[in-house]
C-alpha positions in Angstrom: 28.5 -12.4 29.2 27.3 -14.7 26.3 24.3 -12.3 25.6 26.4 -9.3 25.3 28.8 -10.8 23.1 25.8 -11.9 20.9 24.6 -8.3 20.9 27.8 -6.9 20.3 28.1 -8.9 17.2 24.5 -8.1 15.9 25.3 -4.5 16.5 28.6 -4.8 14.5 26.8 -6.7 11.6 24.2 -3.7 11.5 26.8 -1.3 11.1 29.5 -2.8 8.9 29.1 -1.9 5.3 27.7 -4.4 3.1 29.7 -3.2 0.3 32.7 -0.9 0.3 34.7 0.0 -2.8 38.0 1.9 -2.9 39.4 3.2 -6.1 38.0 0.1 -7.8 38.8 -0.5 -11.3 38.3 -3.1 -14.2 39.8 -3.6 -17.4 39.5 -6.0 -20.1 42.6 -5.6 -22.3 43.0 -2.2 -23.1 39.3 -1.4 -22.5 38.8 0.2 -19.3 35.3 -0.7 -17.9 35.5 0.8 -14.4 37.5 3.6 -13.4 38.5 4.0 -9.7 34.9 3.4 -8.1 34.1 4.4 -4.7 31.2 3.1 -2.9 29.7 2.4 0.6 26.4 0.5 1.2 24.6 0.1 4.3 23.0 -2.7 5.7 19.2 -3.1 4.5 19.6 -0.8 1.7 18.2 -1.2 -1.7 20.4 0.1 -4.4 19.9 0.3 -8.1 22.7 0.9 -10.8 21.5 2.3 -14.0 23.3 3.4 -17.2 23.5 2.7 -21.1 24.2 -0.7 -22.4 27.9 -1.5 -22.0 28.6 0.9 -19.2 29.8 -1.9 -16.6 26.7 -2.5 -14.6 26.9 -6.2 -15.1 30.7 -6.1 -14.5 30.0 -4.7 -11.0 27.5 -7.5 -10.1 30.0 -10.1 -11.3 32.8 -8.5 -9.1 30.4 -8.7 -5.9 29.4 -12.2 -7.0 33.0 -13.4 -6.7 33.0 -14.3 -10.5 35.9 -11.9 -11.4 38.5 -9.8 -9.6 39.2 -6.1 -10.1 42.3 -4.9 -11.9 43.2 -2.2 -9.3 41.8 -1.0 -6.2 40.0 -3.3 -3.6 36.7 -3.8 -2.2 35.1 -5.5 0.9 31.8 -7.5 1.6 30.4 -7.2 5.2 33.8 -5.7 6.3 35.8 -8.5 4.7 38.3 -7.7 1.9 37.9 -9.8 -1.2 41.1 -11.1 -2.7 39.9 -14.3 -4.1 37.2 -15.7 -6.4 34.1 -17.2 -4.7 35.1 -20.8 -5.9 38.2 -20.2 -4.1 36.9 -19.2 -0.7 36.2 -21.8 1.9 33.6 -19.7 3.4 32.5 -17.2 0.9 30.1 -14.2 1.7 26.4 -14.5 1.5 25.8 -12.9 -1.8 23.0 -14.5 -4.0 22.7 -13.6 -7.8 19.4 -13.7 -9.4 20.2 -14.0 -13.3 18.4 -12.2 -15.9 17.7 -15.3 -17.4 16.2 -17.5 -14.6 19.1 -20.1 -15.2 16.9 -23.1 -14.1 18.3 -26.5 -14.7 15.4 -28.1 -17.1 16.2 -31.7 -16.3 15.3 -31.2 -12.6 11.8 -30.4 -11.1 11.2 -27.1 -9.6 11.9 -28.4 -6.0 15.0 -29.7 -7.1 16.1 -26.3 -8.4 15.3 -24.4 -5.4 16.9 -26.8 -3.3 19.9 -27.6 -5.2 22.6 -25.8 -3.5 21.4 -27.3 -0.1 21.1 -30.7 -1.4 24.7 -30.3 -2.9 26.1 -29.1 0.4 25.0 -32.3 2.3 24.6 -30.4 5.5 20.8 -30.4 5.6 18.5 -33.3 6.0 16.4 -34.0 2.7 12.9 -33.5 4.9 14.2 -30.3 5.9 15.2 -29.2 2.5 11.7 -30.1 1.5 10.1 -27.9 4.1 12.5 -24.9 3.2 11.7 -25.1 -0.4 8.1 -25.2 0.1 8.1 -22.1 2.3 10.2 -20.3 -0.2 7.8 -21.0 -3.2 4.8 -19.9 -1.0 6.6 -16.7 -0.2 6.8 -15.9 -4.1 3.3 -16.9 -4.6 3.7 -20.4 -6.2 1.8 -23.3 -5.0 1.7 -26.9 -6.3 4.3 -26.7 -8.8 7.3 -28.3 -6.9 7.0 -31.3 -9.0 6.8 -29.4 -12.5 9.6 -29.0 -14.8 11.0 -25.6 -16.0 9.6 -26.2 -19.6 6.2 -26.4 -18.0 6.2 -23.0 -16.4 5.6 -19.3 -18.1 8.6 -16.9 -18.3 7.1 -15.0 -15.3 6.7 -18.1 -13.1 10.1 -19.3 -13.9 11.7 -15.7 -12.7 9.7 -16.3 -9.5 11.2 -19.7 -9.1 14.6 -18.0 -9.3 13.7 -15.6 -6.7 12.6 -18.6 -4.4 16.0 -20.2 -5.0 17.5 -16.7 -3.7 15.4 -16.6 -0.9 15.7 -20.0 0.3 17.0 -20.0 4.1 20.5 -21.6 4.7 20.0 -23.0 8.4 23.8 -23.4 8.9 24.1 -19.6 8.4 24.6 -17.3 11.3 21.1 -16.0 12.3 22.2 -12.3 12.2 23.8 -12.8 8.6 22.3 -10.1 6.2 22.7 -11.5 2.8 23.4 -9.4 -0.3 20.8 -10.0 -3.3 22.1 -9.1 -6.9 19.3 -8.7 -9.4 20.5 -8.6 -13.1 17.8 -7.1 -15.3 15.0 -9.1 -13.4 12.2 -7.5 -15.5 13.7 -7.6 -19.0 11.3 -8.9 -21.5 8.2 -8.9 -19.2 4.9 -7.0 -19.7 3.8 -4.0 -17.4 1.8 -6.1 -15.1 4.4 -9.0 -14.8 7.0 -6.3 -14.0 5.0 -4.9 -11.3 4.8 -8.1 -9.8 8.5 -8.6 -10.0 9.2 -5.4 -8.6 7.0 -5.9 -5.5 8.8 -9.4 -5.2 12.2 -7.7 -5.3 11.2 -5.7 -2.1 9.5 -8.5 -0.3 12.3 -11.0 -1.2 15.1 -8.6 0.2 13.0 -7.7 3.4 12.1 -11.7 3.9 15.7 -12.4 3.6 16.5 -9.5 6.1 19.4 -8.5 3.4 20.3 -5.6 1.1 20.0 -5.6 -2.6 21.2 -4.1 -5.8 19.4 -4.0 -9.1 20.6 -3.5 -12.4 18.0 -2.5 -14.9 17.0 -0.5 -17.8 13.2 -0.5 -16.9 12.3 3.0 -15.3 9.5 1.5 -13.1 11.8 -1.2 -11.8 14.5 1.2 -10.8 12.4 3.6 -9.2 10.0 1.1 -7.2 12.3 -1.5 -6.3 15.2 0.7 -4.7 15.8 3.4 -2.3 18.9 4.8 -3.6 20.1 5.0 -7.3 23.5 5.4 -8.7 24.1 6.5 -12.6 27.1 4.8 -14.0 28.7 6.0 -17.1 32.3 6.3 -18.6 33.5 3.9 -15.9 32.3 6.2 -12.9 29.4 7.0 -10.9 27.9 10.2 -12.4 25.1 10.7 -9.9 23.9 9.3 -6.6 20.9 10.1 -4.8 17.5 8.9 -3.5 14.8 7.3 -5.8 12.7 10.5 -5.2 15.7 12.7 -6.2 16.1 10.4 -9.2 12.6 11.4 -10.5 13.2 15.1 -10.1 16.9 15.5 -10.9 18.0 17.8 -13.6 21.4 16.2 -13.9 22.1 15.8 -17.4 23.0 12.0 -17.2 19.9 11.2 -15.2 17.8 13.3 -17.2 18.9 12.0 -20.5 18.4 8.3 -19.1 15.0 9.1 -17.8 13.8 10.8 -20.8 15.4 8.6 -23.5 16.8 11.6 -25.2 19.5 11.3 -27.9 21.0 14.6 -26.8 23.0 14.8 -23.7 26.4 13.5 -22.4 26.0 9.9 -22.9 26.8 9.1 -26.7 27.6 5.7 -28.3 30.8 7.0 -29.6 32.2 7.3 -26.1 31.6 3.7 -25.1 
C-alpha cells in the first residue's frame, strides 16, 4: 500500500500544472501592466517569455517568485493557490530565481554564497552543506574556487555561481519535488561565446534539478536555445504562444517585429 501511495503522489506531481494563471492582472497605480493573463505550464517544460522593455516580463517573474501579489485574478503553483507573499508562507513552493545580476554577497566566499540558504535554515549539517555546494559547483563547471570571493571572479563565473546556488539540492525537500527555476535576463551583457555557455547551462541546470524553467530575455539565441515554448507579451497580454521552432518561422506581426528588430509593426513606444 505504501508503494502504491508513493507512486500515486509521483503521478499527481507529474500531471499537476507547475503554473496556472486565471485572468491574472497587475496594476501599479493607474498603470495596467498585466491584463487578464491565462497560462498553463506543464512539469518539465522550458518556457521563455519575450517582449519589449516595460511589457511586464519581470513582473511575471516577481509574481511567481512570491515577491508581489496580483491585483486581480489568481494563480497556482504546483496545484496550490498563491494568496500570500513568499515570506508569509510557512512552506513556500520550490521556486528559485536566478537574477540578471548574480546577486552574490561580496563579503562571503563562493562556498558561503552557494550554501547560504541551507546554512541559514539550520536543518542540514555543515559537512553535508559542503558536499552539496561542491557538487553544485562541479555541475556548472567551476572547480577550486569555493574559497574565493565574488570580486575575484569574472562576470561569467559569477553568473555560473548563481546557477550553482539555484541548483543546490535541498535534502529536506520531497524526492519527487520538481522546482520551478526563473531566469531573469541570464545572458544580458555577455559576449556570444559566454552566452552560449550560459544557454547550455540553463538547459542542463533545469534537467539536473528535475524541474521546469521560465526564461525572460531579449537575446534571440537565449530565447530559442534555452526553451521549448515561447510566449510573446505585449500590451499586458500574451499575443502569441508556440514552440521554439514555430517562433523562428512565424509571421505573426508581434513575433516578426521582435525577431527582426523592425521599427515597423504593432509594438510602438507610445503604446507602453
